[in-house]
py3Dmol code that shows the C-alpha trace and the ligand (Angstrom):
import py3Dmol

protein = """\
ATOM      1  CA  MET A   1     187.402   7.829 -74.640  1.00  0.00           C
ATOM      2  CA  SER A   2     187.058   4.062 -75.221  1.00  0.00           C
ATOM      3  CA  MET A   3     183.356   4.023 -75.740  1.00  0.00           C
ATOM      4  CA  PRO A   4     183.260   6.136 -78.829  1.00  0.00           C
ATOM      5  CA  ASN A   5     186.065   3.842 -80.243  1.00  0.00           C
ATOM      6  CA  THR A   6     184.060   0.765 -79.629  1.00  0.00           C
ATOM      7  CA  ILE A   7     180.991   2.102 -81.168  1.00  0.00           C
ATOM      8  CA  LEU A   8     183.130   3.216 -84.202  1.00  0.00           C
ATOM      9  CA  GLU A   9     184.546  -0.266 -84.404  1.00  0.00           C
ATOM     10  CA  LEU A  10     181.182  -1.651 -84.223  1.00  0.00           C
ATOM     11  CA  TRP A  11     179.846   0.503 -86.986  1.00  0.00           C
ATOM     12  CA  ARG A  12     182.864  -0.432 -89.122  1.00  0.00           C
ATOM     13  CA  ASP A  13     182.201  -4.138 -88.565  1.00  0.00           C
ATOM     14  CA  ILE A  14     178.474  -3.844 -89.546  1.00  0.00           C
ATOM     15  CA  ARG A  15     179.297  -1.619 -92.493  1.00  0.00           C
ATOM     16  CA  SER A  16     181.815  -4.068 -93.744  1.00  0.00           C
ATOM     17  CA  LEU A  17     179.266  -6.853 -93.653  1.00  0.00           C
ATOM     18  CA  VAL A  18     176.729  -4.824 -95.741  1.00  0.00           C
ATOM     19  CA  PHE A  19     179.130  -2.759 -97.847  1.00  0.00           C
ATOM     20  CA  PRO A  20     182.395  -4.625 -97.858  1.00  0.00           C
ATOM     21  CA  GLU A  21     185.566  -2.572 -98.869  1.00  0.00           C
ATOM     22  CA  CYS A  22     187.743  -5.515 -99.080  1.00  0.00           C
ATOM     23  CA  CYS A  23     187.448  -8.443-101.587  1.00  0.00           C
ATOM     24  CA  MET A  24     186.057 -11.301 -99.752  1.00  0.00           C
ATOM     25  CA  VAL A  25     188.418 -13.783-101.231  1.00  0.00           C
ATOM     26  CA  CYS A  26     191.897 -12.231-101.252  1.00  0.00           C
ATOM     27  CA  GLY A  27     191.150  -9.199 -98.893  1.00  0.00           C
ATOM     28  CA  GLY A  28     192.385  -6.597-101.599  1.00  0.00           C
ATOM     29  CA  HIS A  29     190.827  -3.332-101.971  1.00  0.00           C
ATOM     30  CA  ILE A  30     187.442  -2.970-104.009  1.00  0.00           C
ATOM     31  CA  THR A  31     184.901  -0.592-105.028  1.00  0.00           C
ATOM     32  CA  PRO A  32     181.183  -0.985-104.103  1.00  0.00           C
ATOM     33  CA  SER A  33     180.287  -1.835-107.746  1.00  0.00           C
ATOM     34  CA  MET A  34     182.558  -5.080-107.680  1.00  0.00           C
ATOM     35  CA  ASN A  35     179.931  -6.784-105.424  1.00  0.00           C
ATOM     36  CA  GLY A  36     182.462  -7.863-102.853  1.00  0.00           C
ATOM     37  CA  ILE A  37     184.974  -9.828-105.123  1.00  0.00           C
ATOM     38  CA  CYS A  38     187.643  -8.157-106.912  1.00  0.00           C
ATOM     39  CA  PRO A  39     188.203  -8.626-110.920  1.00  0.00           C
ATOM     40  CA  ARG A  40     191.481 -10.450-110.182  1.00  0.00           C
ATOM     41  CA  CYS A  41     189.708 -13.183-108.247  1.00  0.00           C
ATOM     42  CA  ARG A  42     186.919 -13.245-110.574  1.00  0.00           C
ATOM     43  CA  LEU A  43     189.567 -14.362-113.138  1.00  0.00           C
ATOM     44  CA  ASP A  44     191.369 -16.724-110.895  1.00  0.00           C
ATOM     45  CA  ILE A  45     188.342 -18.682-109.801  1.00  0.00           C
ATOM     46  CA  PRO A  46     188.237 -22.319-111.085  1.00  0.00           C
ATOM     47  CA  LEU A  47     185.041 -22.165-112.972  1.00  0.00           C
ATOM     48  CA  THR A  48     183.552 -25.637-114.372  1.00  0.00           C
ATOM     49  CA  ASN A  49     181.379 -23.863-117.053  1.00  0.00           C
ATOM     50  CA  TYR A  50     179.037 -26.674-116.528  1.00  0.00           C
ATOM     51  CA  TRP A  51     176.051 -24.405-116.615  1.00  0.00           C
ATOM     52  CA  LEU A  52     176.593 -23.865-120.424  1.00  0.00           C
ATOM     53  CA  THR A  53     175.828 -27.532-121.359  1.00  0.00           C
ATOM     54  CA  ASP A  54     173.039 -29.728-120.735  1.00  0.00           C
ATOM     55  CA  ASN A  55     175.170 -32.740-120.053  1.00  0.00           C
ATOM     56  CA  ASN A  56     178.080 -32.165-117.684  1.00  0.00           C
ATOM     57  CA  PRO A  57     179.772 -34.303-114.891  1.00  0.00           C
ATOM     58  CA  SER A  58     177.640 -32.937-112.086  1.00  0.00           C
ATOM     59  CA  LYS A  59     174.306 -33.722-113.766  1.00  0.00           C
ATOM     60  CA  GLU A  60     175.518 -37.076-115.124  1.00  0.00           C
ATOM     61  CA  CYS A  61     176.162 -37.938-111.302  1.00  0.00           C
ATOM     62  CA  PHE A  62     172.388 -38.658-111.237  1.00  0.00           C
ATOM     63  CA  ASP A  63     171.929 -40.321-114.525  1.00  0.00           C
ATOM     64  CA  GLY A  64     169.523 -43.318-114.211  1.00  0.00           C
ATOM     65  CA  LEU A  65     168.683 -42.525-110.592  1.00  0.00           C
ATOM     66  CA  VAL A  66     166.284 -39.748-110.646  1.00  0.00           C
ATOM     67  CA  PRO A  67     165.028 -37.555-113.529  1.00  0.00           C
ATOM     68  CA  VAL A  68     166.891 -34.264-113.579  1.00  0.00           C
ATOM     69  CA  TYR A  69     166.228 -31.551-116.094  1.00  0.00           C
ATOM     70  CA  ARG A  70     169.218 -29.312-115.601  1.00  0.00           C
ATOM     71  CA  GLY A  71     172.148 -29.561-113.378  1.00  0.00           C
ATOM     72  CA  SER A  72     175.159 -27.325-112.803  1.00  0.00           C
ATOM     73  CA  SER A  73     178.087 -26.466-110.420  1.00  0.00           C
ATOM     74  CA  PHE A  74     179.831 -23.082-110.469  1.00  0.00           C
ATOM     75  CA  PHE A  75     183.257 -23.841-109.453  1.00  0.00           C
ATOM     76  CA  PHE A  76     185.695 -26.668-108.527  1.00  0.00           C
ATOM     77  CA  TYR A  77     186.185 -27.117-104.663  1.00  0.00           C
ATOM     78  CA  LYS A  78     189.983 -27.586-104.445  1.00  0.00           C
ATOM     79  CA  GLY A  79     192.069 -28.290-101.316  1.00  0.00           C
ATOM     80  CA  ASN A  80     193.722 -25.192 -99.497  1.00  0.00           C
ATOM     81  CA  SER A  81     192.254 -22.858-102.177  1.00  0.00           C
ATOM     82  CA  LEU A  82     190.887 -19.298-101.264  1.00  0.00           C
ATOM     83  CA  TRP A  83     187.598 -20.240-102.546  1.00  0.00           C
ATOM     84  CA  ARG A  84     187.475 -23.240-100.307  1.00  0.00           C
ATOM     85  CA  THR A  85     188.052 -21.003 -97.278  1.00  0.00           C
ATOM     86  CA  LEU A  86     185.276 -18.726 -98.608  1.00  0.00           C
ATOM     87  CA  ILE A  87     182.854 -21.464 -98.645  1.00  0.00           C
ATOM     88  CA  HIS A  88     183.929 -22.405 -95.114  1.00  0.00           C
ATOM     89  CA  ARG A  89     183.495 -18.756 -93.879  1.00  0.00           C
ATOM     90  CA  PHE A  90     180.108 -18.450 -95.544  1.00  0.00           C
ATOM     91  CA  LYS A  91     178.987 -21.738 -94.089  1.00  0.00           C
ATOM     92  CA  TYR A  92     180.310 -21.631 -90.584  1.00  0.00           C
ATOM     93  CA  GLY A  93     181.479 -17.880 -90.219  1.00  0.00           C
ATOM     94  CA  GLY A  94     178.193 -16.129 -90.457  1.00  0.00           C
ATOM     95  CA  MET A  95     179.344 -14.387 -93.555  1.00  0.00           C
ATOM     96  CA  TRP A  96     175.874 -14.662 -95.183  1.00  0.00           C
ATOM     97  CA  GLN A  97     176.674 -11.673 -97.484  1.00  0.00           C
ATOM     98  CA  ILE A  98     179.332 -13.919 -99.329  1.00  0.00           C
ATOM     99  CA  ALA A  99     176.847 -16.364-100.198  1.00  0.00           C
ATOM    100  CA  TYR A 100     174.482 -13.795-101.438  1.00  0.00           C
ATOM    101  CA  ASN A 101     177.134 -12.057-103.746  1.00  0.00           C
ATOM    102  CA  LEU A 102     178.211 -15.337-105.011  1.00  0.00           C
ATOM    103  CA  GLY A 103     174.581 -16.112-105.815  1.00  0.00           C
ATOM    104  CA  VAL A 104     174.163 -13.026-107.862  1.00  0.00           C
ATOM    105  CA  TRP A 105     177.095 -13.802-109.894  1.00  0.00           C
ATOM    106  CA  TYR A 106     176.184 -17.453-110.438  1.00  0.00           C
ATOM    107  CA  GLY A 107     172.562 -16.495-111.135  1.00  0.00           C
ATOM    108  CA  ALA A 108     173.855 -13.976-113.921  1.00  0.00           C
ATOM    109  CA  GLU A 109     175.740 -16.853-115.531  1.00  0.00           C
ATOM    110  CA  LEU A 110     172.859 -19.196-115.286  1.00  0.00           C
ATOM    111  CA  LYS A 111     170.662 -16.501-116.880  1.00  0.00           C
ATOM    112  CA  ALA A 112     173.124 -15.886-119.726  1.00  0.00           C
ATOM    113  CA  SER A 113     173.221 -19.724-120.386  1.00  0.00           C
ATOM    114  CA  THR A 114     169.597 -19.517-121.272  1.00  0.00           C
ATOM    115  CA  LEU A 115     169.087 -23.124-119.938  1.00  0.00           C
ATOM    116  CA  TYR A 116     167.856 -21.941-116.628  1.00  0.00           C
ATOM    117  CA  ASP A 117     165.783 -19.045-118.078  1.00  0.00           C
ATOM    118  CA  ASP A 118     162.153 -20.524-117.240  1.00  0.00           C
ATOM    119  CA  VAL A 119     163.101 -21.506-113.420  1.00  0.00           C
ATOM    120  CA  ASP A 120     159.885 -20.814-111.342  1.00  0.00           C
ATOM    121  CA  ILE A 121     160.862 -21.685-107.915  1.00  0.00           C
ATOM    122  CA  ILE A 122     164.212 -21.783-106.333  1.00  0.00           C
ATOM    123  CA  ILE A 123     164.463 -23.985-103.217  1.00  0.00           C
ATOM    124  CA  PRO A 124     167.554 -23.956-100.846  1.00  0.00           C
ATOM    125  CA  LEU A 125     168.393 -27.337 -99.921  1.00  0.00           C
ATOM    126  CA  PRO A 126     167.004 -27.511 -96.424  1.00  0.00           C
ATOM    127  CA  LEU A 127     169.181 -28.030 -93.320  1.00  0.00           C
ATOM    128  CA  HIS A 128     167.861 -30.240 -90.524  1.00  0.00           C
ATOM    129  CA  PRO A 129     165.993 -27.584 -88.348  1.00  0.00           C
ATOM    130  CA  ILE A 130     168.338 -28.049 -85.138  1.00  0.00           C
ATOM    131  CA  LYS A 131     171.433 -27.443 -87.285  1.00  0.00           C
ATOM    132  CA  SER A 132     169.914 -24.570 -88.790  1.00  0.00           C
ATOM    133  CA  ILE A 133     169.039 -22.932 -85.242  1.00  0.00           C
ATOM    134  CA  LEU A 134     172.705 -23.846 -84.143  1.00  0.00           C
ATOM    135  CA  ARG A 135     174.208 -22.000 -87.170  1.00  0.00           C
ATOM    136  CA  GLY A 136     171.879 -19.308 -87.112  1.00  0.00           C
ATOM    137  CA  TYR A 137     170.851 -19.356 -90.850  1.00  0.00           C
ATOM    138  CA  ASN A 138     170.803 -21.698 -93.951  1.00  0.00           C
ATOM    139  CA  GLN A 139     173.754 -20.451 -96.082  1.00  0.00           C
ATOM    140  CA  SER A 140     171.987 -21.993 -99.070  1.00  0.00           C
ATOM    141  CA  ARG A 141     169.026 -19.662 -98.489  1.00  0.00           C
ATOM    142  CA  TYR A 142     171.290 -16.616 -99.225  1.00  0.00           C
ATOM    143  CA  LEU A 143     172.891 -18.384-102.182  1.00  0.00           C
ATOM    144  CA  ALA A 144     169.274 -19.061-103.514  1.00  0.00           C
ATOM    145  CA  GLU A 145     168.205 -15.422-102.978  1.00  0.00           C
ATOM    146  CA  GLY A 146     171.113 -14.088-105.053  1.00  0.00           C
ATOM    147  CA  ILE A 147     170.313 -16.770-107.785  1.00  0.00           C
ATOM    148  CA  ALA A 148     166.746 -15.717-107.610  1.00  0.00           C
ATOM    149  CA  LYS A 149     167.294 -12.057-108.039  1.00  0.00           C
ATOM    150  CA  MET A 150     169.130 -12.632-111.411  1.00  0.00           C
ATOM    151  CA  LEU A 151     166.640 -15.304-112.823  1.00  0.00           C
ATOM    152  CA  GLY A 152     163.566 -13.498-111.705  1.00  0.00           C
ATOM    153  CA  ALA A 153     162.352 -16.616-109.921  1.00  0.00           C
ATOM    154  CA  THR A 154     160.712 -17.040-106.346  1.00  0.00           C
ATOM    155  CA  VAL A 155     162.617 -18.549-103.327  1.00  0.00           C
ATOM    156  CA  ASP A 156     160.482 -21.014-101.335  1.00  0.00           C
ATOM    157  CA  SER A 157     161.976 -22.219 -98.166  1.00  0.00           C
ATOM    158  CA  SER A 158     159.036 -24.110 -96.972  1.00  0.00           C
ATOM    159  CA  ALA A 159     157.812 -26.420 -99.473  1.00  0.00           C
ATOM    160  CA  ILE A 160     160.178 -29.071 -98.517  1.00  0.00           C
ATOM    161  CA  ARG A 161     161.421 -29.919 -94.936  1.00  0.00           C
ATOM    162  CA  ARG A 162     164.302 -32.019 -93.703  1.00  0.00           C
ATOM    163  CA  THR A 163     163.195 -34.538 -91.110  1.00  0.00           C
ATOM    164  CA  ARG A 164     166.606 -35.665 -89.989  1.00  0.00           C
ATOM    165  CA  ASN A 165     170.149 -35.567 -90.933  1.00  0.00           C
ATOM    166  CA  ASN A 166     171.869 -38.232 -93.198  1.00  0.00           C
ATOM    167  CA  PRO A 167     175.118 -38.902 -91.062  1.00  0.00           C
ATOM    168  CA  SER A 168     176.295 -41.950 -93.255  1.00  0.00           C
ATOM    169  CA  GLN A 169     176.808 -39.984 -96.574  1.00  0.00           C
ATOM    170  CA  ALA A 170     180.378 -38.607 -95.453  1.00  0.00           C
ATOM    171  CA  ARG A 171     181.529 -42.094 -94.937  1.00  0.00           C
ATOM    172  CA  LEU A 172     180.740 -43.452 -98.472  1.00  0.00           C
ATOM    173  CA  LYS A 173     184.004 -44.505-100.345  1.00  0.00           C
ATOM    174  CA  ARG A 174     184.531 -43.435-103.605  1.00  0.00           C
ATOM    175  CA  GLY A 175     182.656 -45.246-106.478  1.00  0.00           C
ATOM    176  CA  GLU A 176     180.215 -46.511-103.869  1.00  0.00           C
ATOM    177  CA  ARG A 177     176.580 -45.596-104.823  1.00  0.00           C
ATOM    178  CA  TRP A 178     174.275 -44.076-102.261  1.00  0.00           C
ATOM    179  CA  GLU A 179     171.024 -45.439-101.157  1.00  0.00           C
ATOM    180  CA  SER A 180     167.732 -43.677-101.117  1.00  0.00           C
ATOM    181  CA  VAL A 181     166.890 -42.574 -97.392  1.00  0.00           C
ATOM    182  CA  ASP A 182     163.220 -42.926 -96.800  1.00  0.00           C
ATOM    183  CA  ASN A 183     161.834 -39.533 -95.333  1.00  0.00           C
ATOM    184  CA  LEU A 184     164.870 -37.733 -95.101  1.00  0.00           C
ATOM    185  CA  PHE A 185     162.921 -34.915 -96.870  1.00  0.00           C
ATOM    186  CA  ARG A 186     159.110 -34.288 -96.870  1.00  0.00           C
ATOM    187  CA  VAL A 187     157.291 -32.284 -99.385  1.00  0.00           C
ATOM    188  CA  THR A 188     154.991 -30.354 -97.284  1.00  0.00           C
ATOM    189  CA  LYS A 189     153.478 -28.072 -99.824  1.00  0.00           C
ATOM    190  CA  PRO A 190     153.333 -30.235-103.133  1.00  0.00           C
ATOM    191  CA  GLU A 191     150.534 -28.002-104.449  1.00  0.00           C
ATOM    192  CA  ARG A 192     153.082 -25.084-104.780  1.00  0.00           C
ATOM    193  CA  LEU A 193     155.461 -27.098-107.047  1.00  0.00           C
ATOM    194  CA  ARG A 194     153.039 -28.814-109.387  1.00  0.00           C
ATOM    195  CA  GLY A 195     153.988 -28.235-113.121  1.00  0.00           C
ATOM    196  CA  LYS A 196     156.715 -25.909-112.030  1.00  0.00           C
ATOM    197  CA  HIS A 197     160.338 -25.853-112.971  1.00  0.00           C
ATOM    198  CA  ILE A 198     162.167 -26.138-109.698  1.00  0.00           C
ATOM    199  CA  LEU A 199     165.783 -25.381-108.985  1.00  0.00           C
ATOM    200  CA  ILE A 200     167.283 -26.759-105.760  1.00  0.00           C
ATOM    201  CA  VAL A 201     170.312 -24.783-104.602  1.00  0.00           C
ATOM    202  CA  ASP A 202     173.118 -26.269-102.307  1.00  0.00           C
ATOM    203  CA  ASP A 203     176.684 -25.014-101.774  1.00  0.00           C
ATOM    204  CA  VAL A 204     178.987 -28.050-102.331  1.00  0.00           C
ATOM    205  CA  LEU A 205     178.255 -31.096-104.284  1.00  0.00           C
ATOM    206  CA  THR A 206     180.263 -33.926-102.746  1.00  0.00           C
ATOM    207  CA  THR A 207     178.855 -37.206-102.935  1.00  0.00           C
ATOM    208  CA  GLY A 208     175.483 -36.185-104.091  1.00  0.00           C
ATOM    209  CA  ALA A 209     173.543 -38.396-101.671  1.00  0.00           C
ATOM    210  CA  THR A 210     171.709 -35.603 -99.845  1.00  0.00           C
ATOM    211  CA  LEU A 211     170.759 -33.605-103.139  1.00  0.00           C
ATOM    212  CA  TYR A 212     169.716 -37.045-104.619  1.00  0.00           C
ATOM    213  CA  ASN A 213     167.407 -37.704-101.787  1.00  0.00           C
ATOM    214  CA  CYS A 214     165.930 -34.258-101.975  1.00  0.00           C
ATOM    215  CA  MET A 215     165.256 -34.717-105.692  1.00  0.00           C
ATOM    216  CA  LEU A 216     163.824 -38.090-105.335  1.00  0.00           C
ATOM    217  CA  ALA A 217     161.449 -36.640-102.612  1.00  0.00           C
ATOM    218  CA  ILE A 218     159.982 -34.107-104.899  1.00  0.00           C
ATOM    219  CA  HIS A 219     159.943 -36.356-108.000  1.00  0.00           C
ATOM    220  CA  THR A 220     157.839 -38.804-105.825  1.00  0.00           C
ATOM    221  CA  ALA A 221     155.515 -36.106-104.411  1.00  0.00           C
ATOM    222  CA  VAL A 222     155.206 -34.148-107.535  1.00  0.00           C
ATOM    223  CA  PRO A 223     155.816 -36.281-110.719  1.00  0.00           C
ATOM    224  CA  ASP A 224     154.910 -33.499-113.125  1.00  0.00           C
ATOM    225  CA  ALA A 225     157.427 -31.002-111.876  1.00  0.00           C
ATOM    226  CA  ARG A 226     160.865 -30.451-113.807  1.00  0.00           C
ATOM    227  CA  ILE A 227     163.477 -30.664-111.282  1.00  0.00           C
ATOM    228  CA  SER A 228     166.857 -29.011-111.689  1.00  0.00           C
ATOM    229  CA  PHE A 229     169.839 -28.106-109.385  1.00  0.00           C
ATOM    230  CA  ALA A 230     172.663 -25.648-109.016  1.00  0.00           C
ATOM    231  CA  THR A 231     175.560 -26.171-106.742  1.00  0.00           C
ATOM    232  CA  LEU A 232     177.897 -23.461-106.091  1.00  0.00           C
ATOM    233  CA  ALA A 233     180.872 -25.797-105.872  1.00  0.00           C
ATOM    234  CA  VAL A 234     181.735 -29.480-106.762  1.00  0.00           C
ATOM    235  CA  THR A 235     184.663 -31.772-105.501  1.00  0.00           C
ATOM    236  CA  GLN A 236     186.587 -32.808-108.601  1.00  0.00           C
ATOM    237  CA  ARG A 237     186.407 -36.471-107.962  1.00  0.00           C
ATOM    238  CA  ILE A 238     182.722 -36.304-108.572  1.00  0.00           C
ATOM    239  CA  SER A 239     183.561 -36.611-112.454  1.00  0.00           C
ATOM    240  CA  HIS A 240     185.175 -40.019-111.646  1.00  0.00           C
ATOM    241  CA  ILE A 241     182.268 -41.636-109.760  1.00  0.00           C
TER     242      ILE A 241
END
"""
ligand_1 = """\
1
ZN
Zn 190.276 -10.630 -104.577
"""
view = py3Dmol.view(width=600, height=400)
view.addModel(protein, "pdb")
view.setStyle({"model": 0}, {"cartoon": {"style": "trace"}})
view.addModel(ligand_1, "xyz")
view.setStyle({"model": 1}, {"stick": {}})
view.zoomTo()
view.show()
């Protein structure tokens, strides 16, 4: 009798990934129309509202460093919050569905703001290929897919490659400016990006160093592209840099 139970449990696991019946944040009961997050958690999320304004602390982080057309973060990344746990789960726990659902929600807000209406191409910030293989997927890819669905844009995961990791950024002290790192990213298909409005998508904006290097690589290779970014979360201290 153990075999049918095992199969049943396996089926429940698979089904819960595709059609979760519990809120991905608090574990409470939800209906399929709630897209994985219950109404109470949607009210509790510490949203930034940065996507509603052209100038905001996330975007201002890059002022004078690289031309940024639009820039936004969805919510504040607070210590010990359920939302922080959620990002950790979708980053390391294989829960790609969470990333996609959050992307759909974020994308709907970006669309409603009208500032991101004319985005042509969405690029998930590339992971180093080895990291991507070890993790099994790039979580930003699913976030990008969710946003793209709502903005009616195309996801392009191959126009830019990451050539190596940037191990120094985690050790930067508060207030310290990061340096550009040559060849951290390489634009392999510049012809796809010429004259386009490009939205770079990443999970958490912390120091901004990696995103900066990515945007700089695009700006250098394709100067006539408009470059925007959308991160799912932002650490609160960024507004003090
Ligand atoms: Zn909930």
